Each structure stands twice: as C-alpha cells, then as structure tokens.
C-alpha positions as CSV (number, residue, x, y, z in Angstrom):
1,M,3.1,-9.8,10.2
2,E,4.7,-6.9,8.3
3,Y,3.8,-5.6,4.9
4,T,5.4,-3.0,2.8
5,I,3.1,-0.1,1.9
6,L,3.5,2.6,-0.7
7,I,2.2,6.1,0.1
8,H,1.3,8.5,-2.7
9,Q,0.4,12.1,-2.5
10,A,-3.1,12.6,-3.8
11,E,-3.8,15.2,-6.5
12,E,-6.8,16.5,-4.5
13,G,-4.8,16.7,-1.3
14,G,-4.0,14.2,1.4
15,F,-2.4,10.8,0.7
16,W,-3.4,7.4,-0.5
17,S,-1.6,4.0,0.1
18,E,-1.4,0.6,-1.5
19,V,-0.1,-2.7,-0.2
20,P,1.6,-4.6,-3.1
21,A,1.4,-8.0,-1.4
22,L,-2.3,-7.6,-0.9
23,P,-3.9,-6.8,-4.3
24,G,-6.9,-4.5,-3.8
25,C,-5.8,-3.3,-0.3
26,Y,-5.8,0.5,-0.4
27,S,-6.4,3.3,2.0
28,Q,-6.2,7.1,2.3
29,G,-5.8,9.9,4.8
30,E,-5.4,13.7,5.2
31,T,-1.9,13.2,6.7
32,I,0.8,10.6,6.4
33,D,0.2,9.5,10.1
34,Q,-3.6,9.2,9.4
35,T,-2.8,7.3,6.2
36,L,-0.5,4.9,8.1
37,Q,-3.2,4.2,10.7
38,N,-5.9,3.8,8.1
39,T,-3.7,1.4,6.1
40,K,-3.0,-0.7,9.2
41,E,-6.8,-1.0,9.7
42,A,-7.3,-1.8,6.0
43,I,-4.6,-4.6,6.2
44,E,-6.2,-6.1,9.2
45,S,-9.7,-6.1,7.5
46,H,-8.2,-7.5,4.4
47,L,-6.5,-10.4,6.3
48,I,-9.7,-11.1,8.3
49,A,-11.7,-11.3,5.0
50,L,-9.1,-13.7,3.6
51,K,-9.4,-15.9,6.8
52,E,-13.2,-15.9,6.5
53,D,-12.8,-17.1,2.9
54,L,-10.3,-19.8,4.1
55,V,-7.5,-18.2,2.0
56,A,-4.0,-18.1,3.5
57,A,-2.6,-14.7,4.2
58,P,0.1,-13.9,1.7
59,I,3.6,-13.7,3.0
60,E,5.4,-10.8,1.5
61,E,8.4,-11.7,-0.7
62,S,11.3,-9.4,-1.0
63,L,10.3,-6.1,-2.5
64,F,12.8,-3.6,-3.8
65,I,11.9,0.0,-4.5
66,G,14.3,2.2,-6.5
67,K,14.5,5.1,-8.8
68,V,15.9,5.2,-12.3
69,R,16.9,8.4,-14.0
70,V,16.2,8.6,-17.7
71,E,16.8,11.4,-20.1
72,V,14.7,11.7,-23.3
73,P,15.6,14.4,-25.7
74,G,12.9,16.9,-26.1
75,L,11.2,16.2,-22.8
C-alpha cells in the first residue's frame, strides 16, 4: 500500500508529517529521512490498529497538491 504524506518544517526545529488518507496519523523527526522512517512506522501502527478494530484500511483516492498565488493589497 502507498499513502501520500505531507511533511512540514516544525517551528521548534525538525519536521512533522501527516497522512491525509489516515486522519489522526502524524509523526515527526529531526531530519526529513528520520521523519519519513517514523511516518512509515506510524502508518503501519495505524493500519494494525484499524485491523484489530475490524475496520478496513482506507484506500487513498487521488490527491492533488498545488500552490495558488494571491495578491492582497496592503499585505
């Protein structure tokens, strides 16, 4: 299974991640590589918990990520 993850730079240093297809599935790390590894482990744990609760693992639907430039006068 593959899931899209979003990695954010943390204000206090390091990084944190979220998995949009798995609400409540987050992780963190000091480096991006560490965050990726920790997120993989978080996803595995999340899916095991769903299985134990007899809940089917969500299949990720198409996810599009983009940027939009806006210009607001005075900002």
